[in-house]
C-alpha positions as CSV (number, residue, x, y, z in Angstrom):
1,M,-31.5,-7.5,17.2
2,I,-32.2,-9.4,14.2
3,K,-32.1,-8.4,10.5
4,L,-34.7,-8.9,8.0
5,N,-33.2,-8.5,4.6
6,L,-35.3,-6.7,2.3
7,S,-33.2,-6.9,-0.7
8,R,-35.2,-6.4,-4.0
9,L,-34.2,-7.2,-7.7
10,G,-33.1,-3.9,-9.3
11,S,-32.8,-0.8,-7.1
12,R,-34.9,-1.1,-4.0
13,N,-32.8,-2.6,-1.3
14,T,-33.1,-2.0,2.4
15,K,-32.8,-3.8,5.6
16,L,-35.3,-3.9,8.6
17,T,-34.0,-4.1,12.2
18,I,-36.5,-5.7,14.4
19,P,-36.3,-6.1,18.2
20,H,-37.6,-9.6,19.4
21,D,-38.0,-9.1,22.9
22,G,-41.8,-9.4,22.9
23,N,-42.6,-6.1,24.3
24,G,-45.0,-5.4,21.4
25,T,-43.0,-2.5,20.2
26,C,-41.2,-2.0,16.8
27,E,-38.4,0.1,15.5
28,M,-37.2,0.4,12.0
29,S,-34.1,1.7,10.4
30,S,-33.1,1.8,6.6
31,K,-29.8,1.6,4.9
32,Q,-29.3,1.7,1.1
33,P,-26.7,-0.9,0.3
34,S,-23.9,0.1,-2.2
35,C,-24.3,-2.6,-4.7
36,P,-27.4,-4.0,-6.4
37,R,-28.4,-7.6,-6.1
38,E,-25.6,-10.0,-7.3
39,L,-26.0,-11.8,-10.7
40,P,-24.8,-15.2,-11.7
41,V,-21.7,-13.7,-13.1
42,R,-19.9,-17.0,-13.2
43,L,-22.1,-17.9,-16.2
44,G,-20.6,-14.9,-18.0
45,S,-17.0,-15.8,-17.1
46,L,-17.8,-19.4,-18.2
47,C,-18.9,-18.0,-21.6
48,A,-15.7,-15.7,-21.9
49,A,-13.7,-18.7,-21.2
50,R,-15.1,-20.6,-23.9
51,L,-14.9,-17.9,-26.3
52,L,-11.3,-17.0,-25.5
53,P,-9.6,-20.0,-27.3
54,L,-11.6,-19.2,-30.2
55,L,-10.5,-15.5,-30.1
56,L,-7.0,-16.5,-29.4
57,L,-7.1,-18.8,-32.1
58,L,-8.2,-16.1,-34.6
59,L,-5.7,-13.7,-33.4
60,L,-2.8,-16.3,-33.7
61,M,-4.0,-17.1,-37.2
62,S,-4.0,-13.6,-38.0
63,R,-0.6,-13.1,-36.6
64,A,0.7,-16.2,-38.4
65,A,-0.6,-14.7,-41.9
66,V,0.8,-11.5,-41.2
67,L,4.2,-12.9,-40.3
68,G,4.1,-15.5,-43.1
69,Q,4.8,-18.5,-40.3
70,S,3.4,-21.4,-42.0
71,Y,4.7,-25.0,-42.9
72,T,3.4,-27.3,-45.5
73,D,3.9,-31.1,-45.7
74,N,1.9,-34.1,-47.0
75,Y,-1.0,-33.6,-44.6
76,G,-1.5,-29.8,-45.3
77,T,-0.5,-26.3,-44.0
78,W,0.4,-25.6,-40.4
79,G,0.5,-22.0,-39.1
80,Y,2.7,-21.5,-36.1
81,E,4.6,-19.2,-34.2
82,S,7.9,-19.5,-32.3
83,T,8.3,-18.8,-28.7
84,N,11.7,-19.2,-26.9
85,G,13.3,-21.4,-29.6
86,T,10.3,-23.9,-29.9
87,I,7.1,-24.0,-32.0
88,V,3.6,-23.7,-31.0
89,I,1.0,-24.9,-33.8
90,T,-1.8,-22.4,-34.1
91,H,-3.9,-23.6,-37.0
92,Y,-4.3,-26.2,-39.7
93,T,-5.5,-26.1,-43.3
94,G,-5.9,-29.2,-45.4
95,P,-7.8,-32.4,-46.6
96,G,-8.1,-33.7,-43.0
97,G,-8.4,-37.4,-42.7
98,S,-5.6,-38.9,-40.9
99,V,-3.1,-36.4,-39.7
100,T,0.5,-36.5,-38.3
101,I,1.6,-33.2,-36.7
102,P,5.0,-32.6,-37.3
103,G,7.7,-32.8,-34.7
104,I,10.2,-30.3,-36.0
105,I,9.6,-27.0,-38.2
106,D,12.6,-24.9,-39.4
107,G,15.1,-27.0,-37.2
108,L,12.8,-26.2,-34.0
109,T,11.0,-28.5,-31.7
110,V,7.0,-28.4,-31.9
111,A,6.3,-28.3,-28.2
112,G,2.6,-27.4,-28.1
113,I,-0.6,-26.7,-29.8
114,Y,-3.1,-24.0,-29.2
115,A,-6.5,-24.6,-31.0
116,P,-5.3,-25.9,-34.7
117,F,-8.3,-28.0,-35.1
118,Y,-11.1,-26.1,-33.6
119,G,-14.4,-26.8,-35.1
120,N,-12.7,-29.0,-37.9
121,S,-15.0,-31.5,-39.2
122,T,-12.7,-33.4,-41.8
123,V,-9.8,-34.7,-39.6
124,T,-10.6,-38.1,-38.6
125,N,-7.3,-39.2,-36.7
126,V,-4.4,-37.1,-35.3
127,T,-1.0,-38.4,-34.4
128,L,1.1,-36.2,-31.9
129,P,4.6,-36.1,-32.1
130,Q,6.8,-37.1,-28.9
131,S,7.9,-33.6,-28.6
132,I,4.8,-31.9,-27.6
133,T,4.5,-30.9,-23.9
134,S,1.3,-29.0,-24.1
135,I,-2.3,-29.4,-25.6
136,G,-4.0,-26.1,-25.2
137,N,-7.6,-25.2,-24.3
138,S,-10.3,-26.2,-26.8
139,A,-7.6,-27.8,-29.1
140,F,-9.7,-30.2,-30.8
141,Y,-13.1,-28.6,-29.9
142,G,-15.8,-29.6,-32.2
143,C,-13.7,-32.0,-34.2
144,S,-16.7,-34.1,-35.1
145,G,-15.0,-36.6,-37.3
146,L,-12.3,-37.5,-34.8
147,A,-12.5,-41.0,-33.6
148,G,-9.5,-41.7,-31.3
149,I,-6.4,-40.1,-30.4
150,T,-3.1,-41.2,-28.4
151,I,-1.5,-38.7,-26.0
152,P,2.4,-39.2,-26.0
153,S,4.6,-39.6,-23.0
154,S,6.0,-36.0,-23.6
155,V,2.6,-34.4,-22.9
156,T,2.7,-32.5,-19.2
157,N,-0.3,-30.2,-19.7
158,I,-4.0,-30.8,-21.2
159,G,-6.2,-27.6,-21.5
160,V,-9.8,-27.5,-20.4
161,E,-12.4,-29.0,-22.9
162,A,-9.4,-29.7,-25.0
163,F,-11.5,-32.6,-26.7
164,A,-15.1,-31.3,-26.2
165,N,-17.7,-31.8,-28.5
166,C,-15.8,-34.2,-30.5
167,A,-19.0,-36.4,-31.6
168,A,-17.3,-39.4,-32.9
169,L,-14.5,-39.6,-30.1
170,T,-15.1,-42.7,-28.2
171,R,-11.5,-43.1,-26.5
172,I,-8.5,-41.2,-25.9
173,D,-5.4,-43.3,-25.0
174,V,-2.3,-42.0,-22.9
175,D,1.1,-43.3,-23.6
176,A,1.8,-45.8,-20.7
177,Y,5.2,-43.8,-19.8
178,N,3.4,-40.5,-19.5
179,P,4.2,-39.3,-16.0
180,F,1.5,-36.9,-15.6
181,Y,-1.5,-38.5,-17.3
182,S,-3.0,-42.2,-17.8
183,S,-6.0,-43.7,-19.3
184,V,-8.4,-46.6,-18.6
185,D,-10.6,-48.0,-21.3
186,G,-10.3,-44.7,-23.2
187,V,-11.1,-42.3,-20.2
188,V,-8.3,-39.9,-19.2
189,F,-7.1,-39.7,-15.5
190,D,-4.1,-38.3,-13.7
191,K,-1.3,-40.5,-13.3
192,S,-2.4,-41.8,-9.9
193,Q,-5.9,-42.2,-11.3
194,D,-7.3,-40.5,-8.4
195,R,-8.6,-37.7,-10.7
196,L,-10.8,-38.1,-13.7
197,I,-9.9,-35.5,-16.2
198,F,-11.8,-36.2,-19.4
199,Y,-14.4,-38.4,-20.7
200,P,-14.8,-39.0,-24.4
201,Y,-17.6,-37.0,-25.7
202,G,-18.6,-39.8,-28.1
203,R,-19.2,-42.6,-25.7
204,S,-22.8,-43.6,-24.8
205,G,-24.7,-45.6,-22.2
206,N,-23.9,-45.6,-18.3
207,Y,-20.5,-45.3,-16.8
208,T,-19.2,-46.5,-13.4
209,I,-16.2,-44.3,-12.1
210,P,-13.5,-46.4,-10.6
211,F,-13.0,-46.7,-6.9
212,S,-9.8,-45.2,-7.3
213,V,-11.1,-41.7,-8.3
214,T,-11.4,-39.1,-5.5
215,S,-12.2,-36.0,-7.7
216,L,-13.9,-35.2,-11.2
217,G,-12.0,-32.5,-13.0
218,D,-13.7,-29.3,-14.2
219,S,-15.8,-30.0,-17.5
220,A,-14.7,-33.8,-17.1
221,F,-17.9,-35.0,-19.0
222,Y,-19.0,-31.4,-20.4
223,G,-21.6,-31.9,-23.1
224,C,-21.6,-35.9,-23.5
225,P,-24.7,-36.4,-25.4
226,G,-24.7,-40.3,-25.0
227,L,-24.1,-40.5,-21.5
228,T,-27.2,-41.8,-19.9
229,G,-26.1,-42.5,-16.3
230,V,-23.1,-42.3,-14.0
231,T,-22.6,-44.0,-10.4
232,L,-19.7,-42.2,-8.5
233,P,-18.0,-44.3,-5.7
234,I,-17.9,-43.2,-2.1
235,T,-14.1,-42.3,-2.7
236,V,-15.2,-39.3,-4.7
237,T,-15.0,-36.1,-2.4
238,N,-15.0,-33.5,-5.3
239,I,-17.2,-33.2,-8.3
240,G,-15.6,-30.2,-10.3
241,N,-17.2,-27.1,-11.9
242,L,-19.4,-28.0,-14.9
243,A,-18.2,-31.6,-14.6
244,F,-21.6,-32.9,-16.2
245,C,-22.7,-29.7,-17.7
246,A,-25.1,-29.9,-20.6
247,C,-25.1,-33.6,-20.7
248,P,-28.7,-34.1,-22.5
249,G,-28.9,-37.7,-22.4
250,L,-28.1,-38.1,-18.5
251,T,-31.1,-39.4,-16.6
252,S,-29.8,-40.8,-13.3
253,V,-26.7,-40.0,-11.2
254,T,-25.8,-41.5,-7.8
255,V,-23.2,-39.5,-5.7
256,G,-21.4,-41.5,-3.0
257,G,-21.1,-40.0,0.5
258,G,-18.4,-37.5,1.4
259,A,-18.8,-35.6,-2.1
260,S,-18.9,-31.8,-2.5
261,I,-20.9,-30.8,-5.6
262,E,-19.2,-28.0,-7.1
263,Y,-20.6,-24.9,-9.4
264,G,-22.9,-26.0,-12.3
265,A,-21.9,-29.5,-11.9
266,F,-25.3,-30.9,-13.6
267,Y,-25.9,-27.4,-15.3
268,N,-28.6,-27.8,-18.2
269,C,-28.7,-31.6,-17.7
270,Y,-32.5,-31.4,-19.1
271,E,-33.2,-35.2,-19.0
272,L,-31.7,-35.9,-15.4
273,A,-34.7,-37.4,-13.5
274,S,-32.9,-39.3,-10.7
275,V,-30.3,-38.2,-8.3
276,T,-29.2,-40.0,-5.3
277,I,-27.0,-37.9,-2.9
278,G,-25.5,-40.5,-0.4
279,N,-24.9,-39.5,3.4
280,G,-21.5,-37.7,3.8
281,A,-21.9,-35.1,1.1
282,I,-21.2,-31.8,2.3
283,G,-22.2,-29.4,-0.1
284,I,-24.1,-28.4,-3.1
285,G,-22.5,-25.4,-5.2
286,D,-24.2,-22.7,-7.0
287,S,-26.0,-23.8,-10.2
288,A,-25.5,-27.3,-9.6
289,F,-28.8,-28.6,-11.1
290,Y,-29.9,-25.5,-12.8
291,N,-32.5,-26.4,-15.3
292,C,-32.7,-29.9,-14.8
293,Y,-36.3,-30.0,-15.9
294,R,-36.9,-33.6,-15.2
295,L,-35.7,-33.9,-11.6
296,A,-38.7,-35.0,-9.7
297,A,-37.6,-35.8,-6.1
298,L,-34.5,-35.4,-4.1
299,K,-33.3,-35.9,-0.5
300,I,-30.5,-33.8,0.6
301,P,-28.7,-35.8,3.4
302,D,-27.9,-34.4,6.9
303,T,-24.3,-33.8,6.1
304,V,-25.0,-31.1,3.7
305,T,-24.5,-27.8,5.2
306,N,-25.1,-25.2,2.4
307,I,-27.4,-25.0,-0.7
308,G,-25.9,-22.4,-2.9
309,N,-27.3,-19.9,-5.3
310,Y,-29.4,-21.1,-8.1
311,V,-28.9,-24.7,-7.3
312,F,-32.2,-26.1,-8.3
313,Y,-33.2,-23.1,-10.6
314,G,-35.8,-23.9,-13.3
315,C,-36.3,-27.4,-12.0
316,R,-39.8,-27.2,-12.9
317,G,-40.4,-31.1,-12.5
318,L,-39.2,-31.1,-8.8
319,S,-42.3,-32.1,-6.8
320,S,-40.6,-33.4,-3.5
321,V,-37.4,-32.3,-1.9
322,T,-36.2,-33.1,1.8
323,I,-33.7,-30.8,3.2
324,G,-31.3,-32.1,5.5
325,N,-31.0,-31.4,9.1
326,S,-27.5,-29.8,8.7
327,V,-28.3,-27.1,6.1
328,T,-27.9,-23.7,7.5
329,T,-28.2,-21.4,4.4
330,I,-30.7,-21.8,1.2
331,G,-29.1,-19.3,-1.3
332,D,-30.6,-16.7,-3.7
333,S,-32.9,-18.3,-6.2
334,A,-32.0,-21.6,-4.8
335,F,-35.4,-23.0,-5.9
336,F,-36.5,-20.2,-8.2
337,G,-39.0,-21.5,-10.9
338,C,-39.6,-25.0,-9.1
339,S,-43.3,-24.9,-10.1
340,G,-43.8,-28.7,-9.3
341,L,-43.3,-27.8,-5.3
342,T,-46.4,-27.9,-3.3
343,N,-44.9,-27.7,0.2
344,I,-41.6,-27.3,1.8
345,S,-40.3,-27.9,5.4
346,I,-37.5,-25.8,6.5
347,P,-35.2,-27.8,9.1
348,S,-34.4,-26.4,12.5
349,S,-30.6,-26.2,11.4
350,L,-31.5,-23.7,8.7
351,N,-30.7,-19.7,9.6
352,N,-31.0,-17.9,6.4
353,I,-33.5,-18.2,3.5
354,S,-32.0,-15.8,0.8
355,N,-33.3,-13.3,-1.8
356,S,-35.8,-15.1,-4.2
357,A,-35.0,-18.7,-2.5
358,F,-38.7,-19.9,-3.7
359,D,-39.5,-17.3,-6.2
360,W,-42.0,-18.4,-9.1
361,C,-42.7,-21.7,-7.0
362,N,-46.3,-20.9,-8.2
363,N,-47.8,-24.3,-6.9
364,L,-46.2,-24.1,-3.5
365,T,-49.1,-23.7,-1.0
366,N,-47.5,-24.2,2.5
367,V,-44.3,-23.5,4.0
368,T,-43.0,-24.6,7.4
369,I,-40.3,-22.6,9.2
370,A,-38.3,-24.4,11.9
371,K,-37.1,-22.9,15.2
372,G,-33.6,-22.1,14.1
373,V,-34.3,-19.6,11.1
374,T,-33.2,-16.0,12.1
375,S,-33.4,-14.5,8.6
376,I,-36.0,-14.5,5.9
377,N,-35.5,-12.2,2.9
378,V,-38.9,-10.7,1.9
379,Q,-38.3,-11.6,-1.7
380,A,-37.9,-15.3,-0.5
381,F,-41.4,-16.5,-1.6
382,V,-42.3,-13.8,-4.1
383,N,-44.7,-14.8,-7.1
384,C,-45.6,-17.8,-5.0
385,V,-49.4,-17.2,-6.1
386,S,-50.8,-20.5,-4.5
387,L,-48.9,-19.9,-1.0
388,S,-51.7,-19.7,1.5
389,A,-49.8,-20.5,4.6
390,I,-46.6,-20.0,6.4
391,T,-46.4,-21.8,9.6
392,V,-43.5,-21.1,12.2
393,D,-42.4,-23.2,14.8
394,A,-43.6,-22.0,18.2
395,L,-40.0,-21.9,19.5
396,N,-38.5,-19.9,16.9
397,A,-37.0,-17.0,18.8
398,V,-37.2,-14.2,15.7
399,Y,-40.6,-15.1,13.9
400,S,-43.9,-16.2,14.6
401,S,-47.2,-16.9,12.5
402,V,-50.8,-16.4,13.2
403,D,-53.4,-17.9,10.8
404,G,-50.7,-18.5,8.1
405,V,-49.3,-15.3,8.0
406,L,-45.7,-14.3,9.0
407,F,-45.0,-11.8,11.9
408,N,-41.8,-11.0,14.1
409,K,-41.7,-12.7,17.4
410,S,-43.6,-9.8,19.3
411,K,-46.2,-9.7,16.4
412,C,-45.9,-6.1,16.3
413,M,-44.8,-6.2,12.7
414,L,-46.5,-7.9,9.9
415,I,-43.7,-9.3,7.7
416,L,-45.3,-11.5,4.8
417,Y,-48.8,-12.1,3.8
418,P,-48.9,-15.4,1.8
419,P,-49.8,-14.3,-1.8
420,G,-52.3,-17.1,-2.3
421,K,-54.2,-16.6,0.9
422,R,-57.8,-15.8,0.2
423,G,-60.6,-13.5,1.4
424,V,-60.7,-10.5,3.6
425,Y,-58.0,-10.3,6.1
426,S,-58.3,-8.4,9.5
427,I,-54.8,-7.7,11.1
428,P,-54.3,-8.5,14.6
429,A,-54.3,-5.7,16.9
430,S,-50.9,-6.2,18.2
431,V,-49.6,-4.8,14.8
432,T,-48.2,-1.5,14.7
433,I,-45.8,-1.8,11.4
434,I,-46.8,-3.3,8.1
435,A,-43.5,-4.2,6.5
436,G,-42.2,-3.2,3.0
437,W,-43.6,-5.6,0.4
438,A,-45.6,-7.7,3.0
439,F,-48.8,-8.1,0.9
440,E,-46.8,-7.9,-2.6
441,N,-48.8,-9.8,-5.4
442,C,-51.6,-10.9,-3.3
443,Q,-54.0,-11.4,-6.0
444,S,-56.7,-13.4,-4.1
445,Q,-57.4,-11.1,-1.2
446,S,-60.5,-9.0,-1.1
447,N,-60.8,-6.4,1.6
448,M,-58.1,-5.7,4.3
449,I,-59.2,-4.3,7.9
450,I,-56.4,-2.3,9.5
451,P,-56.5,-1.9,13.4
452,A,-56.0,1.4,15.0
453,S,-52.7,0.1,16.5
454,V,-51.1,0.3,12.9
455,T,-49.0,3.5,12.7
456,S,-46.8,2.8,9.7
457,I,-47.0,1.1,6.3
458,E,-44.0,1.0,4.5
459,A,-42.9,1.0,0.9
460,E,-44.5,-1.2,-1.7
461,A,-46.5,-2.8,1.2
462,F,-49.4,-3.7,-1.1
463,A,-47.6,-3.7,-4.4
464,N,-49.4,-5.4,-7.3
465,C,-52.4,-6.3,-5.1
466,R,-55.7,-6.9,-6.9
467,S,-58.2,-4.0,-6.1
468,Q,-59.4,-4.4,-2.7
469,N,-60.9,-2.1,0.0
470,Y,-59.0,-0.7,3.1
471,I,-60.9,-0.3,6.1
472,F,-59.0,1.9,8.9
473,L,-60.4,1.5,12.5
474,G,-58.1,4.1,13.9
475,N,-56.5,7.4,12.9
476,A,-54.4,8.0,9.6
477,P,-51.0,6.0,9.9
478,A,-47.7,7.3,8.5
479,V,-47.9,5.8,5.0
480,D,-45.0,5.7,2.3
481,P,-46.4,7.0,-1.0
482,S,-45.6,3.8,-2.7
483,A,-47.3,1.5,0.1
484,L,-50.9,1.5,-1.3
485,P,-51.2,1.0,-5.1
486,A,-53.3,3.1,-7.6
487,G,-56.4,1.4,-8.7
488,N,-60.2,0.9,-8.2
489,A,-59.9,0.5,-4.3
490,T,-61.1,2.8,-1.7
491,I,-59.7,3.8,1.7
492,Y,-62.4,3.7,4.2
493,Y,-62.2,5.3,7.8
494,L,-64.2,5.6,10.7
495,A,-66.1,8.6,12.0
496,G,-64.4,10.2,15.1
497,T,-60.9,9.3,13.7
498,S,-58.4,11.9,12.7
499,G,-56.0,12.7,10.0
500,W,-57.8,11.6,7.0
501,T,-58.3,15.2,5.5
502,T,-54.6,15.5,4.9
503,F,-53.9,11.8,4.0
504,S,-51.6,11.4,1.2
505,S,-52.3,8.4,-1.1
506,R,-53.1,7.3,-4.6
507,L,-56.4,6.2,-3.6
508,P,-59.7,8.1,-2.6
509,T,-60.8,8.1,1.1
510,S,-64.3,7.8,2.2
511,L,-66.3,7.8,5.5
512,W,-67.2,4.0,6.1
513,D,-70.8,3.5,6.9
514,S,-71.7,-0.2,6.9
515,Q,-75.5,0.5,7.2
516,S,-75.6,2.1,3.7
517,Q,-74.1,-0.8,2.2
518,L,-76.9,-3.1,3.0
519,A,-79.2,-4.5,0.1
520,Y,-82.9,-5.4,1.4
521,T,-86.3,-6.1,0.1
522,I,-89.7,-5.0,1.4
523,T,-92.4,-7.6,2.2
524,N,-95.5,-6.6,4.1
525,A,-94.1,-3.5,5.4
526,T,-91.0,-5.4,6.8
527,I,-87.4,-5.2,5.9
528,T,-85.2,-8.5,4.6
529,I,-81.4,-8.0,4.4
530,T,-80.6,-9.7,0.9
531,G,-77.0,-8.8,0.7
532,Y,-74.2,-6.3,1.8
533,T,-71.7,-4.3,-0.5
534,G,-69.5,-3.0,2.2
535,A,-66.1,-4.1,2.9
536,G,-66.3,-6.4,6.0
537,G,-65.1,-5.7,9.6
538,P,-67.6,-5.2,12.4
539,V,-71.2,-4.9,11.1
540,T,-74.1,-3.6,13.0
541,I,-77.8,-4.2,11.4
542,P,-80.0,-1.6,12.0
543,P,-83.3,-2.2,13.6
544,T,-85.2,0.0,11.0
545,I,-84.5,0.9,7.4
546,I,-86.7,3.8,5.9
547,H,-88.7,3.6,9.3
548,L,-89.5,-0.1,8.7
549,P,-88.5,-2.9,10.7
550,V,-85.8,-5.2,9.8
551,T,-87.4,-8.6,10.5
552,T,-85.2,-11.1,8.3
553,I,-81.8,-11.7,7.4
554,G,-82.2,-13.3,4.1
555,A,-80.4,-16.5,2.5
556,D,-76.8,-15.9,1.7
557,A,-77.0,-12.3,2.7
558,F,-73.5,-12.2,3.9
559,F,-72.3,-15.3,2.2
560,E,-68.4,-15.7,2.6
561,L,-67.9,-12.0,3.3
562,G,-65.2,-10.5,5.7
563,L,-67.3,-9.7,8.8
564,T,-65.4,-9.8,12.0
565,S,-68.3,-9.0,14.4
566,L,-71.9,-8.9,14.1
567,M,-74.8,-7.0,16.1
568,I,-78.4,-8.3,15.1
569,P,-81.2,-6.0,16.5
570,N,-84.2,-7.2,18.5
571,S,-86.4,-6.6,15.5
572,V,-85.1,-9.7,13.7
573,T,-86.9,-12.9,14.1
574,S,-85.2,-15.2,11.4
575,I,-81.7,-15.8,10.3
576,G,-82.0,-17.3,6.8
577,D,-80.2,-20.3,5.4
578,Q,-76.5,-19.8,4.9
579,A,-76.9,-16.1,6.0
580,F,-73.4,-16.0,7.5
581,F,-71.8,-19.1,5.4
582,V,-68.0,-19.0,5.4
583,C,-67.8,-15.9,7.2
584,S,-64.3,-17.3,8.6
585,G,-63.2,-13.8,10.2
586,L,-66.5,-13.7,12.4
587,T,-65.4,-14.0,16.0
588,N,-68.5,-13.3,17.8
589,V,-72.2,-12.5,17.2
590,T,-75.0,-11.4,19.5
591,I,-78.5,-13.2,18.7
592,P,-80.8,-11.4,20.2
593,Y,-84.1,-13.1,22.0
594,S,-86.3,-12.1,19.2
595,V,-84.9,-14.7,16.8
596,T,-86.9,-18.0,16.5
597,N,-85.3,-19.7,13.8
598,I,-81.8,-20.3,12.5
599,G,-81.7,-21.5,9.1
600,V,-79.9,-24.3,7.2
601,G,-76.1,-23.5,7.3
602,A,-76.6,-20.1,8.8
603,F,-73.3,-19.9,10.4
604,A,-71.6,-22.9,8.7
605,S,-67.6,-22.8,8.5
606,C,-67.5,-19.6,10.6
607,R,-64.1,-21.0,11.8
608,G,-63.3,-18.1,14.0
609,L,-66.5,-18.2,15.9
610,T,-65.6,-18.9,19.4
611,S,-68.7,-18.6,21.3
612,V,-72.4,-18.0,20.5
613,A,-75.3,-17.7,22.9
614,I,-78.7,-19.0,21.4
615,P,-81.6,-17.4,23.0
616,G,-84.5,-18.7,24.8
617,S,-86.6,-17.6,21.9
618,V,-85.1,-20.0,19.2
619,A,-87.3,-23.0,18.4
620,S,-85.5,-24.5,15.6
621,I,-81.8,-25.0,14.8
622,G,-81.3,-25.9,10.9
623,D,-79.5,-28.6,9.4
624,Q,-75.6,-27.9,9.5
625,A,-76.5,-24.4,11.2
626,F,-73.0,-24.4,13.0
627,N,-71.4,-27.1,10.9
628,G,-67.5,-26.5,10.8
629,C,-67.4,-23.9,13.5
630,S,-63.9,-25.2,14.5
631,G,-63.5,-22.5,17.1
632,L,-66.5,-23.0,19.1
633,A,-65.7,-24.6,22.6
634,S,-69.1,-25.1,24.2
635,I,-72.8,-24.7,23.5
636,T,-75.9,-24.6,25.5
637,I,-79.2,-25.4,23.8
638,P,-82.2,-23.6,25.5
639,N,-85.3,-25.4,26.7
640,S,-87.1,-23.3,23.8
641,V,-85.5,-25.5,20.9
642,T,-87.5,-28.3,19.8
643,S,-85.5,-29.4,16.7
644,I,-81.9,-29.7,16.2
645,G,-81.3,-30.3,12.6
646,G,-78.9,-32.9,11.0
647,A,-75.1,-32.3,11.1
648,A,-76.1,-29.1,12.9
649,F,-72.6,-29.0,15.2
650,S,-70.6,-31.6,13.2
651,Y,-67.0,-30.8,12.6
652,C,-67.1,-28.4,15.6
653,T,-63.4,-29.9,16.4
654,S,-63.0,-27.7,19.5
655,L,-66.3,-28.3,21.3
656,T,-65.9,-29.9,24.4
657,N,-69.3,-30.0,26.2
658,I,-73.0,-29.4,25.1
659,L,-75.9,-28.8,27.3
660,I,-79.2,-29.7,25.7
661,G,-82.5,-28.4,27.1
662,N,-85.7,-30.2,27.9
663,G,-87.7,-29.2,25.0
664,V,-86.0,-30.9,22.3
665,T,-88.1,-33.4,20.7
666,N,-86.0,-34.1,17.4
667,I,-82.3,-34.5,16.9
668,G,-81.2,-35.0,13.4
669,D,-78.7,-37.7,12.1
670,Q,-75.0,-36.8,12.9
671,A,-76.0,-33.5,14.7
672,F,-72.7,-33.8,16.8
673,S,-70.5,-36.1,14.4
674,F,-66.8,-35.4,14.0
675,C,-66.7,-33.4,17.0
676,S,-63.2,-34.8,18.0
677,D,-62.7,-33.0,21.3
678,L,-66.3,-33.6,22.7
679,T,-66.2,-35.2,26.2
680,A,-69.6,-34.7,27.3
681,I,-73.3,-34.0,26.2
682,M,-75.6,-33.0,29.3
683,L,-78.9,-33.8,28.8
684,D,-81.9,-32.1,31.0
685,A,-83.0,-34.8,33.4
686,L,-86.5,-33.9,32.3
687,N,-85.8,-35.1,28.7
688,P,-84.5,-38.8,28.8
689,S,-86.0,-40.0,25.8
690,Y,-82.8,-38.9,23.7
691,E,-80.4,-40.8,25.8
692,R,-80.4,-44.0,23.5
693,A,-80.1,-41.9,20.2
694,L,-77.2,-39.7,21.7
695,E,-75.4,-42.7,23.1
696,K,-75.5,-44.3,19.8
697,E,-73.7,-41.3,18.3
698,I,-71.4,-40.6,21.0
699,S,-71.0,-43.5,23.2
700,G,-70.5,-43.3,27.0
701,K,-70.5,-39.5,27.0
702,V,-74.3,-38.7,27.7
703,I,-74.9,-37.4,31.2
704,F,-78.0,-36.2,32.9
705,A,-77.8,-32.4,34.1
């Protein structure tokens, strides 16, 4: 058994269990999860983490004021508290400039600072006493005038973002005798220099990380506005959480092999346009490239096994992405809002495409699903309004596709209809269940033909679909009340079917009668069919209307409509120009012996047409009459035909053989051009005059019958 995850934003969460044994039967069970869709809570945690030092500062300032613990010297007034016989500086007020923190207050050693200079714009230089062991989180955050600082040998701990957002800070030096930290050219590392801890906020230009470094600390380059490019050596195996978060000038990054890119590493790097990830990288964490608007192309190496949640969220400039052959999971909303993507190929290694993975990729036109995929969330491609085709590898054991539509393997369940697929759609007769949200947001669809095999239509199956008619060819199925949205559409059913008098739906129902939906004109007591207002499907043209014979199917009468089969009565003598142009769902047509003329483009681009019998009454086949009928495999031109128009059968790419009768006296230019599978044209032996002309068009393929 496989599981199709139907989790929705908000409250509508369910799972479908689908057998894929190929027996054509489908079962379904529902289970309501215990919790809603997970949100990116780490962002909230991050905000809390950043606010915490400020709140702590305010609390400590308040405590110092209440307790009266303050000390004044030549540099200003220092608020502090004593803990276990040592002093911790909590705030500073004074003129700023060059400041020296006292080493002893009231006979007690100053061992730490919390955030005394948070947001201070007047301090330009700070000298730390040798007694200090700890520099707290955000201790100098936002000190816009601070140009440089030296970390004494006594410091054993430097908090997160201790020097973040210090616009003038271009270097941080560490005393050479410090046993825990070191510095190279003003950049802070651990003592062994295998971990880069902090890059000065005020530095600009490109930076090449030394080969000794194996990891980048959390928020190491956080918010550095002047940083434009970074090269990471192959020695780096870990890029910490938010390492380059919100670096507005960063335009290019080269990541060496073997690196793991952690949570939010390049979050909100709006100008980041070029990222090169070397072979050996093993993972891309949640939100790693979140809102990197200018990122245009990315190749994910074969060594990466996981693309986390929200990784490329909002990367609207991303137009090309190559997913490596080792990726097994694409996380929730991984490519959400990547409006530049036009196509995506899923590698065979992938087994799971998560909720909203490609949500709002509104220029995505086609998706290829490889054989290894076993789980596709039904919201994976929601709001992809241009998506017109989903193609599944024939070797996939769980899913299949027909004409760009996603089914389970046995094709008894229709899972997803691409939102950008246009025109009338006739559901295959193998389908018994239309899954929940299968047609959600299909705004380009016109009419839907539902076969008698369908017995169940699940919740929200046609949610947010544009007005369309539904033609049911069988008895009324079991339909969830939310499956068919309210609107201007009508549900049509056939005479002789049952269950419609008690059918519960938000749409009106009506007996379907295709003949009543024919438009016509009367000329010389004969009928010419000029149009059709019905919903498509199988159509039978009556021999008479109001007791007058139907003799002509007029130009454009069924132009680009959703016919699936057609019966033309023996009264018809002429089929007009483009009468059935682009009736792509038309699979078979019966042309009676009364027809003498097939007009220009009469059946052009009827791609579903697999066979047509041209009767012995036809004298003329117009230009492009069957042009683009890519489903036709063979054609016989009867002896009655005298003229075959130009490009009459061009682009019939499945056409393998043609038999031309002895009556043909004119064959137009390129009548059989671009018929790529054509192997033989059999010319009646009594009509050898066209051997040379046909040999010019299809060399070596003309034989005499």
